[in-house]
N, C-alpha and C positions, 0 to 999 in steps of 0.2 A: 504493499499499500504506499502511494506518496506520503512523504513525510513532512512536505512543504504545504499542506492543506489545513488551513486555521479554522475554516467554516464551509458547511455544506448549506446551502439557502435552498428552499423550495416555496413558492407561492403558487397557489392554482385557486381555480373556479369550479365549482360543481353545481349541475343545474338539478335538482330532484324532482321526484313526482309529489303527488299529493301525500303529505306525511306529517308527522311532527316530532322533529328529530331530537329536541330537548324541551320538556314541560318547564312550566315557571310554578308559582306558589297555587295558583288555582284555587278551588274551593271543593266543597264535598260532592257537588254534581259538575264541575267543569275541570277538564284536563286543558290548560291552555299552552300557548307557545310562549317561550321566552322571547322578550321584545325589549328594544331600545328605541328610542326615539330621536330623530335627526330632523333639522328644519320643519318643524311641526307635524312630522308624519312617522308612524310606526312601522319598524322593521324586524324581522325575526331574527335570533341569532343563536348559536348553540356554544354554550360556555366553555372557557378553556380547561375546565376540570372534565367536564364531558368528554372534550376531544381528546385528553391525555387518557382517560379511560377507555374510549374506542381504540385508540393505536395500541395501548396496553395489551387489551384482549385479543388483537390481531398478531400481536407480537407472539403471545402463548401458544398458537396455533404452530408457530415456527419452531418453538423451544420444546425441550424436555422438561418434566415438572420440576426437577431439581434445580433448573436455570431460572425460574419464576416462582418468586415466592408470593405468599398471600398475606396481607395484614392481618396481625393477630388482634384478640378481643379489645386492646387498646388503641387499635390503628397503626401500631407501629411495624414496619417491615424488618426483614432480617439485615439488610446493612452491610452483605457480604459482596463487596464490589467484585472481588476474582471470582466466584462462583455464582452469584446472581446478576443477570442481564437486565432485570427490571430495575433493580437497586443501583446498577451502575449508570443506565440511561436516564432514569427518572428521578433519581435522588432518593434521599429518604430522611427521616429523623427517627430516632429512638432513644430511650434514657437507659443508661447503664446504673442498675440500682447498687446502692452502696450497702453496708452492713446494718447502719441505722439510719432512721428516719433523718430526711434532709440530707443525706449523703448521695454522692453520684454524680454522673455529669451527661450532658446530653451530646448526641452525635448527630451532626447534621450534614448532609450531601446536597449541594445546589444542583438541580438537574442541569446535565450538559445538553437535553434536547428541551428546546424552547418551542411552545406552539401558541398559536393565538386562537382566541375565540373564531368560530365560523361566522362571518357577518352577511346576513340576507341584505342583498343589493336590490331588492325590487319592493316597493311600498306595499306593506300589508293589505291597503285597501285595494288593491288591484287583485290579489291573489288569495285571500282568506276565504274560508269556509268553516262552518261548524257540521259537524257529523252526530248524528243523534245514536246513542247505544243505550242497551239496558245489560243491567248485571245481574239478571233475575236466575238463579240457578235452575237447570232443567228438571221439570216435573214439578214446580211449585204453583201455585195458584196465589193470585191475589185479588181482593175484593176491590170493586172500583171505588176510588177515595181513600184506599187505605193509605195511610203515611209509608207503608213499605214499597207501595208501589212507587212513590216519588222518590224514594231513595235510590231504588232499583235503576233509576233514568241517569244517563251520563251524556254529557256534550263535549265532544272534544274538539279542539280547535286544528285545522290542518290549512297548509297552505303549498303552493308550489313556488319555487324561489331560486335565485342563482345566489349560491354561497360564495364568499372568498376567504380562506384560510392561508396560513402560512406556518412556516417550520424552520427553524433554524438550528443547527448542531455545533456545538463549541467542540472539535475535534481533537483539541489539545488535553481535554478532561475526559474524555472516553477511555475508561480503564483506568485512569488515573486519579489522585487525590492530593490536595493542597497539604501540605505540612510546613509548619514553621520551624527554620532552621536558625541555629547560631552562628553568625558570620564572624563576630569579634567577641570576644569576651570582655567584661567589663573592665578587669585590670589593664589590658593591653590598651585601651582607650581613656583611661582616666575617667571613666564614667560610672554613674552609679550602677546602671543596668547594662546587659550586653546588647549590642547590635543585631538584630534579628530581620529574617527577610522569608519568604515563602517559595518553596520549590515543589515542582509535582513527583510524586512517588508513584511509580508503574506498579500495577498488580497483576497485569497480565500482559502478553508479548504481543507484539505487532500483528500476527496473524488472527489472534483471537480478537484484535481491536477490528481489522478489518473483517472478520466474519460478523460482529455484531452491527457494524455499518450497513452491510450487505443486508443483514435480516430487517434492519429499521426502514432501508429503503423498499425493500419487497413487500412490507408489512404496509407502507404507506400507499403502495398501488393496488392492495387487495382488501384494507380495512372495511369491516362490514357490521358488526357487533354493537352499531347503536340502536336506540330505544325504539320502541313501537313498530319493529319489523314482522311481528306474528302476523299482522293482518295490514300494514301499512309498508310494505316491502318498497324499498326504493335504492337505488345508487347513489353513494355519498363520495366516490371516489374522484380523483381529478377528471375534469374534462378539456381545461385549459390549463397547462403547466408551465412554469419555468424553474429550471434547475441550475444551480452554479455551484461551483467549485472554488473558494477564494483563499489566496494568501494573507488576507485580512480580514479579521472578524467584524462584520458590520449587518445590520439588518434591513439595509438601503432597498434591496430587492422587494421587500414586502409592499413598495407604494406601486409596482409597477401594473398592477391590474387593478383598474377601478372602471366602474360600469355606470350608465345612466339608468333612469326607469325604465328604458326601453330595451335594455340589456345590449347596448352598443358599447364596446371597450373604447375608453379614450385612447388614441392611438398615440396623439402627440405626447401625452403623458408616458405611456409605454417606450416611446423610443427615447425620451429624455432620460428615464431612469436606467434603460440600459447603457446609455452613453457614460452615466455617472457609475454604474457598478463595474463597466468593462475594466478599468484601471486595477481593481480590487482582485481580479479574476486570475488564475492560473492559465498556462495556456495549453491547448490541446488541439491537436493535429493543424497547428500554425495558426490558430484565432482564440480569442477568449473563452475559456470553458463554460458557455451557458448554452443550456439545450431547452427548446421548447416542444411541448406536444399540444397538438389540437384536435379535437373531434369536431367534425362537420355539426353545423346545429346548436352547438354550445352557447355560443353568442350571435347577438343578431348581425354584426358586421364580422362574421367569419373571415371572409376573403380579405378584408383590409387588414385583419389582425396577422394574417399568414404573410401577406406581403411587406408588411412593415417588418416582419421580424425577418424575413429571408433578407431583406435590404440593408438591415441591420447587421448582418452575417451571423445570424443565429439560425443554425438548421432547425427545420420544422419537421416534426413525426407524430406518433399517436404519443398520449400520454405514458403509456408503458414503454415504448421504445425510447422516448426521452430519460427516463428514470433509469433504464438499464445502460444507456449511453453513459449517463454519469457514472454510474456504478461500474463500468468497464474501464473508465477514464482514471478512476480513483484507484484500480488496482494496478495500474501501470507502474 
């Protein structure tokens, strides 16, 4: 695996069917959609916590049971970076118990994998509907006007939308942990305290680091364990995707894909962000290491988007092919 990669960035758009990917607080008889407001209009979104859960569950499908722990009764994970891929990629927090009350210390790992919420880009007043359901068990009878009949009625908010989401991987911290080290002792510098700094300690070798990154990219193109899929099946994987390999850690590529209320990508903004990101990218096949994947019909101006990407020197293929191309370049 290339050792000069500091960050992998991915930003994507996904057009969903009629579904409820992440419910809000709702009520006893309402399952609502999580919403945010912008410019006086409401849009749906999927929380960052839900996105992390969906991606973790996709990773489990690629891992052996001993490589993916489950949180205990206190909500704490195992914290074994060398053995547990999920604790390595997504971080953890657990408390080491002392012999007496109040003793012990916390172990915290910041997630090397950063995930954004999935932000709906089409206003809900254009796409929202309410589905009427009943929760009445089979074989039961309810008298008209009975309170039990009212409790069995459920309304579920559903919407069709285009969601934008993003991921950034801090490559330097995969399989590694920050540790405070003593550079100079206090006596040698006539200071009261020693001079300290931070270094990265490796818990796995480069081959295992490459495997974990590959599994993460595979999970991204296949994740499917989101909510409400038993009767509201939809596809939430990338339809339009940009992937970059960078020698500088930044999140700039996340601004590349923006749409208006008609589902048109802002092509001018796309080109400007690509121009800003290119200097941070590695070189692959004699060009900046950026790949694009586009499915026909994903956005309203898909032809203009493809033309702009090609003119910017970014190869365009399907989303799966773009992710696999980045994965192959990473392994060179």
